[in-house]
TORVEX-6658 format. One record per residue: residue in one letter; x, y, z of N, C-alpha, C in turn. Coordinates in steps of 0.1 Angstrom, whole numbers, plus 2048, in hexadecimal, padded with zeros to 3 digits. Layout:
! TORVEX-6658
('A',(X,Y,Z),(X,Y,Z),(X,Y,Z)),
...
//
This chain:
! TORVEX-6658
('M',(281,E96,C0D),(28E,E92,C0B),(290,E84,C08)),
('T',(286,E7C,C0C),(287,E6D,C09),(286,E6B,BF9)),
('L',(27D,E72,BF3),(27B,E71,BE4),(288,E74,BDD)),
('F',(28E,E7F,BE1),(29C,E82,BDA),(2A6,E77,BDD)),
('I',(2A8,E71,BE7),(2B1,E67,BE9),(2AD,E5B,BE0)),
('E',(2A1,E57,BE0),(29C,E4C,BD8),(2A0,E4F,BC9)),
('I',(29F,E5A,BC4),(2A1,E5D,BB5),(2AF,E5C,BB1)),
('I',(2B9,E60,BB8),(2C7,E61,BB5),(2CC,E55,BB1)),
('P',(2CB,E49,BB8),(2D1,E3D,BB1),(2CB,E39,BA5)),
('T',(2BF,E3B,BA3),(2B8,E38,B96),(2BF,E40,B8A)),
('I',(2C0,E4C,B8D),(2C7,E56,B83),(2D5,E4F,B7F)),
('Q',(2DD,E4C,B89),(2EA,E47,B87),(2EA,E3A,B80)),
('N',(2E0,E32,B83),(2DF,E24,B7C),(2DB,E26,B6E)),
('V',(2D1,E30,B6B),(2CD,E32,B5E),(2D9,E38,B55)),
('T',(2E0,E41,B5B),(2EB,E46,B54),(2F6,E3C,B50)),
('K',(2F8,E33,B5B),(301,E28,B58),(2FD,E1F,B4C)),
('I',(2F0,E1C,B4C),(2EB,E13,B42),(2EC,E19,B33)),
('F',(2E8,E27,B33),(2E9,E2D,B25),(2F6,E30,B21)),
('Y',(301,E33,B29),(30D,E35,B26),(315,E28,B21)),
('K',(311,E1D,B28),(316,E10,B22),(311,E0D,B16)),
('R',(303,E0F,B13),(2FE,E0C,B07),(304,E14,AFC)),
('L',(306,E21,AFE),(30D,E2B,AF3),(31B,E26,AF1)),
('H',(323,E22,AFB),(331,E1C,AFA),(332,E10,AF2)),
('S',(328,E06,AF4),(327,DFA,AEB),(324,DFE,ADD)),
('N',(31A,E08,ADA),(317,E0C,ACD),(322,E11,AC6)),
('L',(32B,E19,ACC),(336,E1F,AC7),(341,E15,AC4)),
('S',(342,E0C,ACC),(34C,E02,AC9),(349,DF9,ABD)),
('N',(33E,DF8,ABA),(33A,DEF,AAE),(336,DF9,AA2)),
('H',(339,E05,AA2),(337,E0E,A98),(340,E0B,A8B)),
('R',(33A,E0C,A80),(341,E0A,A74),(34B,E16,A6F)),
('N',(347,E22,A74),(34F,E2E,A71),(35D,E2D,A79)),
('P',(369,E2F,A74),(374,E2E,A7D),(376,E3A,A87)),
('L',(372,E45,A83),(371,E51,A8B),(369,E4F,A97)),
('T',(35E,E4A,A95),(355,E46,AA1),(35A,E3B,AA9)),
('F',(360,E32,AA2),(365,E27,AAA),(36F,E2A,AB3)),
('D',(378,E36,AAF),(382,E3B,AB8),(37C,E41,AC4)),
('L',(371,E45,AC3),(36A,E4C,AD0),(367,E42,ADC)),
('S',(367,E35,AD7),(363,E2A,AE1),(36D,E27,AEB)),
('T',(379,E2D,AE9),(384,E2A,AF3),(381,E2F,B01)),
('R',(385,E29,B0B),(383,E2C,B1A),(38B,E38,B1E)),
('T',(396,E3C,B17),(39C,E49,B19),(39D,E50,B0C)),
('I',(3A0,E5D,B0E),(3A1,E66,B03),(3AF,E64,AFD)),
('P',(3B1,E61,AF0),(3BD,E5E,AEB),(3C6,E6B,AEC)),
('G',(3D3,E69,AF2),(3DD,E75,AF4),(3DA,E7C,AFF)),
('D',(3D0,E79,B09),(3CE,E80,B12),(3D0,E79,B1F)),
('P',(3D8,E7B,B28),(3DB,E72,B35),(3CD,E73,B3E)),
('R',(3CB,E67,B43),(3C0,E66,B4B),(3C1,E6E,B58)),
('R',(3B9,E77,B5A),(3B9,E80,B65),(3B0,E7C,B6F)),
('R',(3B3,E7D,B7B),(3AA,E79,B85),(3A7,E86,B8F)),
('L',(39D,E8B,B8C),(397,E95,B94),(38B,E92,B9D)),
('K',(387,E9A,BA5),(37C,E95,BAF),(36E,E96,BA5)),
('R',(36F,E8F,B9A),(363,E90,B91),(361,E83,B8C)),
('K',(355,E7F,B8A),(352,E73,B82),(350,E75,B73)),
('W',(359,E6F,B6B),(357,E6F,B5D),(34F,E64,B57)),
('C',(349,E67,B4D),(33F,E5D,B46),(347,E4F,B44)),
('R',(353,E51,B3F),(35C,E45,B3F),(35E,E3B,B4B)),
('D',(35C,E42,B56),(35D,E3B,B62),(352,E31,B63)),
('L',(347,E33,B5E),(33B,E2B,B5F),(33D,E1D,B59)),
('L',(347,E1D,B50),(34A,E0F,B49),(352,E07,B52)),
('D',(357,E0C,B5D),(360,E04,B66),(357,DFC,B70)),
('D',(34B,DFF,B72),(342,DF9,B7C),(33D,DEC,B77)),
//
């Protein structure tokens, strides 16, 4: 059980690092369609708050 508890924060940290890197690459992209993907919210879609963590929420930390 100890091994499992030690792995979970590491996976969360790695996920956060990779998503932030992806988001920064999208915001600097030359293609305007790809550049639009870098917004924190989906255009035309209200921000829904479910009991779920979205990838975009990692940018707030």
